[in-house]
N, C-alpha and C positions, 0 to 999 in steps of 0.2 A: 726434628724439633729440639732445640737445646733445652737443658734443664731450666735455664734462666727464663726462657720464653714461656715454658710450661708454668713456672711459678707466677709469672706476671699475669698469665691468663687466669690462673686459679685465684689470684688476688682480686681480679676484676669480676669474678663470677658473683652472681647474686647470692644473698644470704638464703638459708633454707626457707622455703616458701610456705611451709605448713608444719604444724605440730600435731597432726591427726594421730589417733591411736592406731595400734597395730592392725586391728580388724578393719578399720576404714582404709588404711593404706593397702592391706592385702586385697581388698575388694577393688580398690582403684587400679592396682597393678593388673589384676585379672581382667578387669573391664577394658583397660587400655590395650592390652594384648589382644583381647577378643575383638575390639573395634578394628585393629590393624588387620587381623586374620580375615574378618568378615569383609572388609573393604577390598582386600587383595583377591580373595578367592571367590566371593559371591558377586561383587560389583565390578571386579576386574579393574579397580582403580590403581594407578601407578603407585609403586612402593613409597616414593617420596611424599606424595600427598597423603597416603595412608598413615605413614609414620608421623607426619605433622598433625593430622587430625587425632591420631591415637594419643599423642603427647598432650594435646589440649584436653582430651577426655580424661586422661590420667590425672592431670592437675586439677581439673574441675571436680572430679569425684573425690579426690583427696582433700577437697575443701579449700583450695588455694585461690587467691584472686587471679583472674586470667592475665592481668598485666604482668604479674610476677612469673606466671607460667611462660609467657612469651619471652621474657628476659632470660629465663633459664634455658628454654629451647634455643634461642638465638646464640647464647653463650656456648652451649654445647655444640651446636652446628659449626660455629666459627672456630672453636678450638680444635675440633676434629679435622676440619678441612685444612686448617693451618698446620696441623701435625702430620697429616698423611697425604694431603692433596698433591704436593709437589712430587712426592715419592710415587704415587699412583701414576702421575703424568709421565715421569721419567721411565717407569716400568712399561707403560704403554708404548712409548717411543721405541724403547729397546726391543720390545716384542714385535713391533711392526718392522723394524730393521732386520730382525732375525728371520722373519717370515718372508718379506719381499726380496731379500738378497739371496734367498736359497740356502742360507746358513742352517736353518732348521732341517731342511732336506738333506744337507750334507752330513749332519750329525746322524740322522736317521739311516741314510744309505750306508755310511761307513760302518756303523755298528751292525746293521743287518747283513752286510757282506761277510762279517766274521761270525755270524750266529746261524744256527739251524737246528732242526730237530728239537730235542728236549730243552735246549738252551734258549729257544725263541721267546718263551714267556719271560725269562730273566732279562733277555735283551730288551723287551718291551718296557719292563720296569725301569731299566737303566735309561732308556731313551726318554721316557715320560718324566723321570725325576730330574734329568739334566735340563731338558727343554722347559719343564714346569717351574724351574727356579725363578726366572724373571717374568713369567707370563701369568695373566689371569686364567682361572680355570676354564672359562668359556673359550678363550683364545687358544689355550692348549688343546682343547678338544677339537677345535676346528683344524688345527695344524696336524694332529695325530690321527684323526679319523681316516683320512685317505691311506695312511700307512697301515693302520690296523686292518682295514678292509682289503687292501691289496695283498698283505702278507697272508691273511686268512684264506683268500681266494687262490693265490698262486701256490701256497704251500699246502693247501687242502687241510687247513687247521679249523677246529671249531672256533667260531667267532668269539665265544666267551673265553676260550683258552688264551686268546691273544688280547682281546679287548679288556678284560678285567684287570690284568697286570698294568696295562697302560693307564686305565682310569684310576687305579690305586695309587700309582706314582704321582699323577696329577693332584689327586685329592689330598694325599698326605702332605705334599709340598704346600698346597693351598692353605691347609688348616694349621700347620705346625711350624713352618719355616719362614722367617722374614727373608726378603722384603715383600712378602705378600701383604695386601691391605689388612686382612683379618688379624694376623699376629701383630702387625704394626699398631693397629688401633688398640689392641689389648695391652701392648707394651706401654703405649702412651697413657692409657687409663690407669694402670696400676703402678706406673713409674718404675718399670723393670729395666734392667740393663740389657741393651740389644745384643751385645756380643755374647754374653752368657746365655741368653735365650736362644740365639742362633746355634751355638755349640750344642746345647742340650736338646734343641729341636732336631738337629741332625741325628743325634744319638738315639732319640726316641723314634725318629722316622724310619731308620734302617730296619729294625726288626718288625716294625708295624707294617711297612710296605711289603716285606717278604711274606708275612702271614696272610695279609689281605689280598696280595697280588698273585704270585705264582702258586702258592699253596691252595688258596681258596678257589682259584680258577679251575683246578681239577674237578671240584665238586660242582661249580657253576656250569661247567661244560656238560656235565651229566644231567643236571636239572633242566637246562635250557639248551637244546642242540639246534641252533638255527644257522643257516648259511649267511654269508655276507651279502647284504642287499646291493646289487650292482648299480642301481640308479642313484646311490648315495656316494659314489666315488667321484669327488670333484677333481678339477685340474690342479696340479701342484704349481706353486709359484715358480720353481726352477725350470719348469717345462718351457717357459717363455724367455729364458735367459741363455745367452751364449756361453757364459761361464759363471762360476759361483765361488765363494770364499772357501779356503782350505779348512779341513777338520780341526787342526790344532788351533788356528787363529780364532775360529768360531767358538770352540770350547773355552778358550782363554777369555774371550769377551763375555761369555755367559757367566763364567765363574768369578770374574774380576770383583764384582761387588761383595760376594761371599768371602773372597780372599782378604779384601781390605777390612771388612768388618771383623773377621776372625783375628786378623793381625792386631787390630785395635784392642780386642779383648785380651789377647795374649800379652801385649805390652802393658795393659792396665794391671794385669796380675803380677807380671815379673817386676816392673818398675815401681808401681804403686806410689807415685809421687806426683801430685797434680802440677807441681811447679817445674818438673823435669821437662826439658825442651823436647826430648824424643817422645815422651808421652803426649805432650801438647800437640806435636805434629801428627801423631797417629790418631789422636782424638778428633782431629779435623778430617784427615783423609779416610778415616774409618767410620765417619758419620754416615748414616744411610743416604742422605742427599748427595754428598760429595762422592760416595762410592758408586751410586747409580749414575750420577752425572759423568764421572770418569769413564764408566762402561759405555755410555752413549757416545761420548766423544771418541773413545778408542774404536767403537764400532763403525764410525764413519770411515776409518782407514782400514779396518780389518774385515768389515762386512760389505759396505756399500761400494767402496772404490774397487775392490777385487771383482765385484759383480758387474762392474761397468757403469755404475751410477755417476752421472755428472753432477757438478755443484748445483746446477739448476733443478735437479730432481730431488735433492735432499730436503729442501724446505717443504715442498708438497707432501713428501712422505711423512715428515713430522706432523704436518697438519692433519693428514689422514689418520695417523696414529692417535692423535688427541681427540678427534671428533667423537669416537664411540664412548669415551669415558665420562662425558658430561653427565649422563644419567647415573653412572656409577658414583661419581663424586657427590651428586645431590643425595643419593640414597644413603651413602656412607655418612654424609654430613647430617642428614635427618636422623639417622640412627644415633649419632652423637648427641643430637638435640634430645632425643627420647631418653638416652642415658642420663644426660644432665638433669632432665625433668625428674627422673627416678631418684637421683641423688638428692636434689634440692627439696623433693617432697618428703625426704626422710626415709626412703625405702632402703637405701644402703645401710643407714644406721639401724633400721629395723632388722635387716638380715644379720647384722653383726650382733645385735642384742639377743636375737632368737638363737643364733648359732652357739652363743656362749652357754646356753642351757642344754645343748645337744652334745652327745658324745660322738660327733661326726668330724673327722679331720677336715680342715679348711679346704684342702685340695679336692677332696671328694665332694664337699658341698658345692664348690665352684663348678665341678663337672656336672653334678646333678642339676644345678640351676641352668647351665648352658644347654643341657639335654632338654629340659622342660621348655625353654624358650625356642629351641630349634624345632621341637615337635609342633609347637603352636604357630610359629611364624615362618619357618623355613630357613631362617637366618638368625644366628644367635650371638655372634662374637661381641658386637658393639654393646648390645643391651646387657648381656651377661657380665661383661667387663665393668659396666657401671654399677651393677648390683653387688659384685663381689670386691670391688676396689677397696672398701674399708678393711677387708680381711688382710690386705697386704701391709697394713700399718706397722706391724711389729715383726715382719718377716725379714730374713736375711736376703741378700741379693740372689742367691741360688734358688731359694724357695719362692721368691717373687717371680723369677723366671719360670719355675715349675707351675706357678699359679696361672701364668699366661698359657702354658701348654695344656693345662687341665681344661681351661676354657676352650682352647682350640680343639681339643679332643672331643669335648662335649658338643661343640657346635657342628660336628660332622655326623652326629648320630641319626640314623634312620631318615635319609632323604626320601620324601614321599611327594604327594600331589601338590603341596604348597611350595615346593622348591623348583626354581627354574632349571637347575641342573638335572632333576629327574626327567623333565620333558625333553631336554636337550639330548640326553643319552638315549631315551626311548625312541625318538624320531630318527636319530642318526643310525642306530643299530636295527631299526625296524622291528622293535619288540612290542608286545602287548603290555598293558599295565601290569598284569599278573607276572609276566616274565621279567619285567623290569624290577618289580618288587623282590623277586626271588634271587636276582643277581646283583644289580646295582645297589638296591636298598640294603640288602644283607651285607654286601661288601662295606658300605658306609658304617653299619653297626659294628662290624669287626674292627675297622680302623679305630672307631671311637673307644670301644672297650679295651682293645689291646694297648692303644696309646695311653688311655687313662690309667690302666693297670701299671704300665711301665713308669709313668710319672709318679704314682704312689710308691712304687718300689724304690725309685731314685730318691724320694724324699726321706726314706729311712736310712740311706747310706751317705748322703751328702748334705 
């Protein structure tokens, strides 16, 4: 989304809908979140409906007229979908192309052929991080689970020794590195620079994934020593293909959006002249939408054609890639609506006013807010970004990017029973709830704390 379109949307957004006191607003926030949690966990209502009802409850308890609440919710939903909807769609298409062409299998097999013994957990981190760049967390799990289970079985490894590094790679990419939806939504909410956020996100991700992956997996394997469940090994996409794309071409396609966005950030720093032709060109080709679109178009020739896909098979593949994201778009949009309701109710302003009287750094406050919402709802990025957005008003571009990463780090803290990822990992790995808490949930805590700590350290030196 361009800065101009963001400003236009902001200009069209409704005025603050209430001037309730801090106590009433605090009760309204807690009640709104409680309604969402109760509807999702107790009544098993879809997250989109739960977020919609929770937004209405928040506005009503804050003392706002419901027609104003509806306007705020609609504005937030529309601006969020406009900001990240196309990016989510392009990412889904690229992920589908990567999976169905056998490109993901090619990356996996090539790296595994060169790894073994003690290096295997590190190979799993590398595989998950590379494949996880353009994929949703759930899609990445589906792609990697067969690999994790087969490696654990054939190499006689502990499932946790191989599985935890793979999950860490996926989770860190999901929470900290654009073009994943969570970081993109936070970038849009606090008006951060995408290139700087991407560069700092990668910098934070590397040590985080090492500690939460290969290092922690040694202890996780001792705590939970379980074999790979054979009934969960599904057929791989490339098993039905006569040929598949090469490793180099696949890797280039996956990394192309990151290369273009980082190039834009570098040109912006070196040239620093909005009127310069070179900078204007890179501002276009390095924008998230163009970068992902370029990767999808390149993927037709580097992934699909080498795998033997005819022109007639490309359109159905794109359609199948888009179908599963309808629910994701609605949930993300409703989260944006909840965020806008928070802001227009005056909650963001309240957080800013209260934080002025606390000796807590803004980045730590952002992390704590994201942790609290994560624990309550299972997902935190959108709502936390809305709450802490006012904190970015006087920040530099680097600290605004760090604010996004602080939110992302907090949003990964302690995945438990209200998080879909918790159940996905539990079922695929054949774990009990207790075993999943001791491995997956602890790993998520480590990612959140380590990444949050690194963000705070970086804020002291840049």
